[in-house]
N, CA, C and O atoms as a MOPAC input file, in Angstrom:
PM7 MOZYME 1SCF
protein

 N    174.57400 1    41.97500 1    91.24500 1
 C    174.81400 1    43.36100 1    90.99800 1
 C    173.57200 1    44.20600 1    91.38200 1
 O    173.70200 1    45.32500 1    91.87700 1
 N    172.36700 1    43.64200 1    91.14100 1
 C    171.21600 1    44.42900 1    91.48200 1
 C    171.09600 1    44.64100 1    93.00100 1
 O    170.55600 1    45.64900 1    93.45700 1
 N    171.63600 1    43.62400 1    93.80900 1
 C    171.62300 1    43.76400 1    95.27100 1
 C    172.60100 1    44.85600 1    95.64500 1
 O    172.29600 1    45.64100 1    96.54200 1
 N    173.75300 1    44.95300 1    95.01600 1
 C    174.62800 1    46.04000 1    95.28100 1
 C    174.02600 1    47.34900 1    95.01300 1
 O    174.19900 1    48.25100 1    95.83200 1
 N    173.29000 1    47.56100 1    93.88100 1
 C    172.63500 1    48.79700 1    93.72200 1
 C    171.69100 1    49.20700 1    94.75500 1
 O    171.67700 1    50.35300 1    95.20400 1
 N    170.80300 1    48.16100 1    95.18500 1
 C    169.84500 1    48.38300 1    96.33000 1
 C    170.60100 1    48.87900 1    97.60400 1
 O    170.20000 1    49.81900 1    98.29100 1
 N    171.68500 1    48.18600 1    97.84300 1
 C    172.45500 1    48.49800 1    99.11700 1
 C    173.07100 1    49.86300 1    99.06900 1
 O    173.14400 1    50.56300 1   100.07900 1
 N    173.54600 1    50.26700 1    97.81100 1
 C    174.21900 1    51.59400 1    97.80300 1
 C    173.19600 1    52.72800 1    97.62100 1
 O    173.52400 1    53.85100 1    98.00200 1
 N    172.04300 1    52.54000 1    97.09700 1
 C    171.05300 1    53.55000 1    96.76100 1
 C    170.22800 1    53.86800 1    98.07300 1
 O    169.62000 1    54.93400 1    98.17200 1
 N    170.22200 1    53.00200 1    98.98900 1
 C    169.45500 1    53.34700 1   100.27000 1
 C    170.38300 1    53.85000 1   101.34800 1
 O    171.55600 1    53.47600 1   101.33500 1
 N    169.95100 1    54.65400 1   102.25900 1
 C    170.72500 1    54.98300 1   103.43900 1
 C    170.62100 1    53.95200 1   104.48300 1
 O    169.74000 1    53.98500 1   105.34200 1
 N    171.52100 1    53.03800 1   104.40800 1
 C    171.56200 1    51.96300 1   105.29400 1
 C    172.54600 1    52.11900 1   106.41200 1
 O    173.70300 1    52.44800 1   106.14700 1
 N    172.17400 1    51.91200 1   107.60500 1
 C    173.04800 1    52.07500 1   108.75500 1
 C    174.16900 1    51.02900 1   108.82400 1
 O    175.18500 1    51.26500 1   109.47900 1
 N    173.99700 1    49.84400 1   108.14100 1
 C    174.96700 1    48.78100 1   108.18800 1
 C    176.19300 1    49.13000 1   107.29300 1
 O    176.12500 1    49.02800 1   106.06900 1
 N    177.20400 1    49.50400 1   107.87800 1
 C    178.42700 1    49.84900 1   107.15300 1
 C    179.01800 1    48.68800 1   106.52000 1
 O    179.67400 1    48.82700 1   105.48800 1
 N    178.83500 1    47.52200 1   107.06700 1
 C    179.38700 1    46.27000 1   106.52400 1
 C    178.74500 1    45.95800 1   105.18200 1
 O    179.44800 1    45.60300 1   104.23600 1
 N    177.43300 1    46.08000 1   105.07700 1
 C    176.73900 1    45.84000 1   103.81800 1
 C    177.19900 1    46.82400 1   102.69400 1
 O    177.40400 1    46.43000 1   101.54600 1
 N    177.34200 1    48.05200 1   103.05900 1
 C    177.82700 1    48.96600 1   102.05900 1
 C    179.33600 1    48.63800 1   101.69200 1
 O    179.72800 1    48.79300 1   100.53600 1
 N    180.11200 1    48.21600 1   102.62400 1
 C    181.53700 1    47.90200 1   102.20000 1
 C    181.41200 1    46.78800 1   101.21500 1
 O    182.01000 1    46.90600 1   100.14500 1
 N    180.70100 1    45.71500 1   101.45600 1
 C    180.64500 1    44.51600 1   100.55500 1
 C    179.99600 1    44.97200 1    99.19100 1
 O    180.40400 1    44.43200 1    98.16300 1
 N    179.05100 1    45.89300 1    99.12200 1
 C    178.53700 1    46.40400 1    97.86300 1
 C    179.61300 1    47.14700 1    97.12800 1
 O    179.68200 1    47.00100 1    95.90700 1
 N    180.43000 1    47.90400 1    97.73100 1
 C    181.49400 1    48.63900 1    97.13900 1
 C    182.55400 1    47.68500 1    96.56600 1
 O    183.03700 1    47.84700 1    95.44500 1
 N    182.88700 1    46.69300 1    97.38400 1
 C    183.88900 1    45.63300 1    96.99100 1
 C    183.35000 1    44.84100 1    95.78700 1
 O    184.10000 1    44.51900 1    94.86600 1
 N    182.09900 1    44.54500 1    95.80100 1
 C    181.47800 1    43.82500 1    94.60600 1
 C    181.52100 1    44.52900 1    93.34200 1
 O    181.82500 1    43.96700 1    92.29000 1
 N    181.19000 1    45.88200 1    93.44500 1
 C    181.31500 1    46.64000 1    92.20900 1
 C    182.80000 1    46.84000 1    91.80000 1
 O    183.12900 1    46.86900 1    90.61400 1
 N    183.61100 1    46.96600 1    92.73300 1
 C    185.08100 1    47.07800 1    92.37800 1
 C    185.59600 1    45.87200 1    91.63900 1
 O    186.28300 1    45.98000 1    90.62400 1
 N    185.24800 1    44.72400 1    92.17000 1
 C    185.72300 1    43.46900 1    91.48900 1
 C    185.08900 1    43.39400 1    90.11300 1
 O    185.79200 1    43.04200 1    89.16600 1
 N    183.77900 1    43.70800 1    89.93000 1
 C    183.14200 1    43.52300 1    88.71200 1
 C    183.82300 1    44.44400 1    87.75500 1
 O    184.21200 1    44.01500 1    86.66900 1
 N    183.99100 1    45.74400 1    88.12200 1
 C    184.58300 1    46.70700 1    87.16800 1
 C    186.04800 1    46.48000 1    86.77700 1
 O    186.41500 1    46.59400 1    85.60700 1
 N    186.92600 1    46.13700 1    87.83700 1
 C    188.27200 1    45.75000 1    87.48200 1
 C    188.34400 1    44.54900 1    86.62200 1
 O    189.16400 1    44.48100 1    85.70600 1
 N    187.47800 1    43.56500 1    86.90200 1
 C    187.50200 1    42.31600 1    86.08700 1
 C    187.06400 1    42.65500 1    84.69300 1
 O    187.62500 1    42.09200 1    83.75300 1
 N    186.13200 1    43.50700 1    84.48700 1
 C    185.65100 1    43.84500 1    83.20400 1
 C    186.73300 1    44.51100 1    82.32500 1
 O    186.93800 1    44.19500 1    81.15300 1
 N    187.43600 1    45.50600 1    83.03400 1
 C    188.60100 1    46.13800 1    82.31300 1
 C    189.65900 1    45.16200 1    81.93600 1
 O    190.14700 1    45.15200 1    80.80600 1
 N    190.02300 1    44.32000 1    82.90800 1
 C    190.96900 1    43.30100 1    82.61000 1
 C    190.62700 1    42.33300 1    81.42900 1
 O    191.44500 1    42.03400 1    80.56000 1
 N    189.38600 1    41.88800 1    81.47900 1
 C    188.98400 1    40.96300 1    80.45400 1
 C    188.90900 1    41.64900 1    79.04600 1
 O    189.22600 1    41.03100 1    78.02900 1
 N    188.48100 1    42.93500 1    79.02500 1
 C    188.50000 1    43.63700 1    77.78600 1
 C    189.86800 1    43.65800 1    77.20300 1
 O    190.03900 1    43.35900 1    76.02100 1
 N    190.89800 1    44.01600 1    78.02500 1
 C    192.24500 1    44.14700 1    77.56000 1
 C    192.81300 1    42.84100 1    77.11500 1
 O    193.48400 1    42.77300 1    76.08500 1
 N    192.55100 1    41.75500 1    77.89900 1
 C    193.11500 1    40.40900 1    77.53500 1
 C    192.39300 1    39.93600 1    76.25100 1
 O    192.98900 1    39.17300 1    75.49100 1
 N    191.20800 1    40.33000 1    75.98900 1
 C    190.49400 1    39.92400 1    74.71200 1
 C    190.82300 1    40.71400 1    73.48200 1
 O    190.29600 1    40.46900 1    72.39600 1
 N    191.75300 1    41.72100 1    73.68000 1
 C    192.07200 1    42.63700 1    72.65800 1
 C    191.18200 1    43.72500 1    72.31400 1
 O    191.40600 1    44.41500 1    71.32000 1
 N    190.10200 1    43.94200 1    73.13400 1
 C    189.16100 1    44.87900 1    72.93700 1
 C    189.58000 1    46.15100 1    73.81600 1
 O    189.01600 1    46.38300 1    74.88600 1
 N    190.52400 1    46.90100 1    73.34500 1
 C    191.10400 1    48.05100 1    74.07000 1
 C    190.09800 1    49.15200 1    74.14500 1
 O    190.18800 1    49.95700 1    75.07200 1
 N    189.13100 1    49.26600 1    73.24000 1
 C    188.10100 1    50.27300 1    73.30200 1
 C    187.12400 1    50.07600 1    74.37700 1
 O    186.47000 1    51.02800 1    74.80300 1
 N    186.98500 1    48.81600 1    74.86400 1
 C    185.99200 1    48.50200 1    75.96100 1
 C    186.62000 1    48.73900 1    77.26900 1
 O    185.89000 1    48.85200 1    78.25400 1
 N    187.82600 1    48.82300 1    77.37600 1
 C    188.37500 1    49.00300 1    78.77700 1
 C    188.28400 1    50.36400 1    79.42700 1
 O    188.03900 1    50.44600 1    80.63100 1
 N    188.46500 1    51.39800 1    78.70300 1
 C    188.28100 1    52.80800 1    79.33000 1
 C    187.02000 1    53.10000 1    80.11200 1
 O    187.06400 1    53.70700 1    81.18200 1
 N    185.87800 1    52.65800 1    79.56000 1
 C    184.59600 1    52.91600 1    80.36600 1
 C    184.68500 1    52.23700 1    81.74700 1
 O    184.35500 1    52.84600 1    82.76500 1
 N    185.11700 1    51.01800 1    81.77000 1
 C    185.26700 1    50.26800 1    83.05700 1
 C    186.26900 1    50.87700 1    83.95200 1
 O    186.08900 1    50.87400 1    85.17000 1
 N    187.35500 1    51.42000 1    83.38900 1
 C    188.43600 1    52.11200 1    84.17900 1
 C    187.80500 1    53.43600 1    84.78000 1
 O    187.96800 1    53.75100 1    85.95900 1
 N    187.13000 1    54.12600 1    83.94900 1
 C    186.50100 1    55.41100 1    84.42100 1
 C    185.49600 1    55.22300 1    85.48600 1
 O    185.42900 1    55.99800 1    86.44100 1
 N    184.60200 1    54.06500 1    85.31800 1
 C    183.63900 1    53.83600 1    86.38300 1
 C    184.34500 1    53.35700 1    87.61200 1
 O    183.85500 1    53.64500 1    88.70400 1
 N    185.43200 1    52.66200 1    87.54700 1
 C    186.12000 1    52.15800 1    88.69100 1
 C    186.70800 1    53.45800 1    89.50700 1
 O    186.62800 1    53.54600 1    90.73200 1
 N    187.23300 1    54.33100 1    88.77000 1
 C    187.68900 1    55.59000 1    89.34700 1
 C    186.57800 1    56.40000 1    90.04900 1
 O    186.78500 1    56.96900 1    91.12100 1
 N    185.50500 1    56.42900 1    89.47000 1
 C    184.28100 1    57.04000 1    90.10000 1
 C    183.85000 1    56.32500 1    91.31700 1
 O    183.56800 1    56.95300 1    92.33700 1
 N    183.78600 1    55.01900 1    91.25400 1
 C    183.50000 1    54.27700 1    92.47200 1
 C    184.39600 1    54.48400 1    93.59900 1
 O    183.97300 1    54.61700 1    94.74800 1
 N    185.73400 1    54.51500 1    93.26000 1
 C    186.70300 1    54.65000 1    94.39400 1
 C    186.59000 1    56.14100 1    94.95800 1
 O    186.71300 1    56.38900 1    96.15700 1
 N    186.35500 1    57.06800 1    94.02900 1
 C    186.10900 1    58.42300 1    94.55700 1
 C    184.84200 1    58.53600 1    95.45000 1
 O    184.83900 1    59.20400 1    96.48300 1
 N    183.78600 1    57.85700 1    95.00200 1
 C    182.64300 1    57.86500 1    95.85700 1
 C    182.85000 1    57.28900 1    97.16100 1
 O    182.40200 1    57.79900 1    98.18800 1
 N    183.52900 1    56.22400 1    97.12500 1
 C    183.74000 1    55.45200 1    98.43100 1
 C    184.67400 1    56.33100 1    99.34200 1
 O    184.43900 1    56.31000 1   100.55000 1
 N    185.64800 1    57.05600 1    98.90100 1
 C    186.51300 1    57.76800 1    99.63900 1
 C    185.75100 1    59.05800 1   100.17700 1
 O    185.94600 1    59.44800 1   101.32800 1
 N    184.92800 1    59.67000 1    99.36300 1
 C    184.17300 1    60.80300 1    99.79500 1
 C    183.21800 1    60.32200 1   100.88400 1
 O    183.11300 1    61.00100 1   101.90500 1
 N    182.53800 1    59.23300 1   100.74200 1
 C    181.55200 1    58.59800 1   101.70900 1
 C    182.21900 1    58.31100 1   103.04700 1
 O    181.65400 1    58.59200 1   104.10400 1
 N    183.50600 1    57.71100 1   102.99500 1
 C    184.31100 1    57.40500 1   104.07900 1
 C    184.66700 1    58.65600 1   104.85600 1
 O    184.65500 1    58.66400 1   106.08700 1
 N    184.99900 1    59.76300 1   104.09100 1
 C    185.53100 1    60.97400 1   104.84300 1
 C    184.35000 1    61.60200 1   105.46300 1
 O    184.45900 1    62.18300 1   106.54300 1
 N    183.16500 1    61.51200 1   104.80200 1
 C    181.91600 1    62.16300 1   105.42000 1
 C    181.42500 1    61.45000 1   106.66000 1
 O    180.81700 1    62.04700 1   107.54800 1
 N    181.69500 1    60.19500 1   106.69900 1
 C    181.28200 1    59.39900 1   107.80500 1
 C    182.29500 1    59.33200 1   109.00600 1
 O    182.00500 1    58.76300 1   110.05900 1
 N    183.39300 1    59.89600 1   108.80200 1
 C    184.54300 1    59.90100 1   109.74100 1
 C    184.10100 1    60.93100 1   110.86400 1
 O    183.39400 1    61.89200 1   110.56100 1
 N    184.50800 1    60.72600 1   112.10300 1
 C    184.24500 1    61.62000 1   113.15700 1
 C    185.04400 1    62.89800 1   112.90700 1
 O    186.09300 1    62.83600 1   112.26600 1
 N    184.57500 1    64.07800 1   113.40000 1
 C    185.18000 1    65.35600 1   113.16100 1
 C    186.56700 1    65.47200 1   113.72700 1
 O    187.45400 1    66.01600 1   113.07000 1
 N    186.78800 1    64.96400 1   114.96000 1
 C    188.14500 1    65.09300 1   115.59500 1
 C    188.32800 1    63.74000 1   116.38700 1
 O    187.69000 1    63.51200 1   117.41500 1
 N    189.16200 1    62.93200 1   115.89000 1
 C    189.34700 1    61.62600 1   116.47600 1
 C    190.15400 1    61.74600 1   117.71100 1
 O    190.00000 1    60.88500 1   118.57800 1
 N    191.00800 1    62.72300 1   117.89900 1
 C    191.84600 1    62.93000 1   119.11000 1
 C    191.24000 1    63.61300 1   120.26900 1
 O    191.80400 1    63.65000 1   121.36200 1
 N    190.03200 1    64.18100 1   120.02200 1
 C    189.35300 1    64.88700 1   121.10900 1
 C    188.90900 1    63.89800 1   122.20100 1
 O    188.44900 1    62.78500 1   121.94700 1
 N    189.07900 1    64.38000 1   123.39600 1
 C    188.55700 1    63.53100 1   124.58500 1
 C    187.03400 1    63.39600 1   124.56200 1
 O    186.32400 1    64.31600 1   124.15600 1
 N    186.57100 1    62.29800 1   124.98000 1
 C    184.96300 1    62.12600 1   125.10900 1
 C    184.44800 1    63.19800 1   125.99000 1
 O    184.97800 1    63.40900 1   127.08100 1
 N    183.44800 1    63.87800 1   125.56600 1
 C    182.84700 1    64.84200 1   126.33600 1
 C    183.49200 1    66.27000 1   126.19100 1
 O    183.03400 1    67.21800 1   126.83000 1
 N    184.46000 1    66.39300 1   125.42100 1
 C    185.29000 1    67.71500 1   125.37900 1
 C    184.36700 1    68.81700 1   124.72800 1
 O    184.43800 1    69.99700 1   125.07100 1
 N    183.51600 1    68.36500 1   123.78700 1
 C    182.66200 1    69.35600 1   123.11500 1
 C    181.56400 1    69.83800 1   124.11200 1
 O    181.29300 1    71.03600 1   124.18500 1
 N    180.94600 1    68.92300 1   124.86600 1
 C    179.97600 1    69.29900 1   125.87500 1
 C    180.54400 1    70.23600 1   126.95900 1
 O    179.89500 1    71.18700 1   127.39400 1
 N    181.81300 1    69.91500 1   127.38300 1
 C    182.34400 1    70.76600 1   128.43500 1
 C    182.70700 1    72.16600 1   128.01000 1
 O    182.57800 1    73.09400 1   128.80900 1
 N    183.16900 1    72.36400 1   126.75100 1
 C    183.52600 1    73.61400 1   126.26900 1
 C    182.29100 1    74.56900 1   126.02900 1
 O    182.41800 1    75.79300 1   126.07700 1
 N    181.06600 1    73.92800 1   125.76400 1
 C    179.85400 1    74.80400 1   125.48400 1
 C    179.19000 1    75.26900 1   126.83100 1
 O    178.41300 1    76.22300 1   126.79800 1
 N    179.44000 1    74.69300 1   127.89400 1
 C    178.85800 1    75.05200 1   129.14600 1
 C    179.48700 1    76.09500 1   129.98300 1
 O    178.98600 1    76.40500 1   131.06300 1

């Protein structure tokens, strides 16, 4: 988990490392929520569920920010329109 924190806290160009860090946190948090419920500790499940929701939201916002502006634009279309 400490390696996941290091991977997510730094601006790393390796998208694959960040994907695995998010996946690791997702499995940890969903497993924690599941095990709390199965053990009968229903008060311990909501924090894990809330943190999972925040993790998914962070992942989706980061993926949207990293996406190209216009996927359907032809290569060099922005350069040609400015000249």
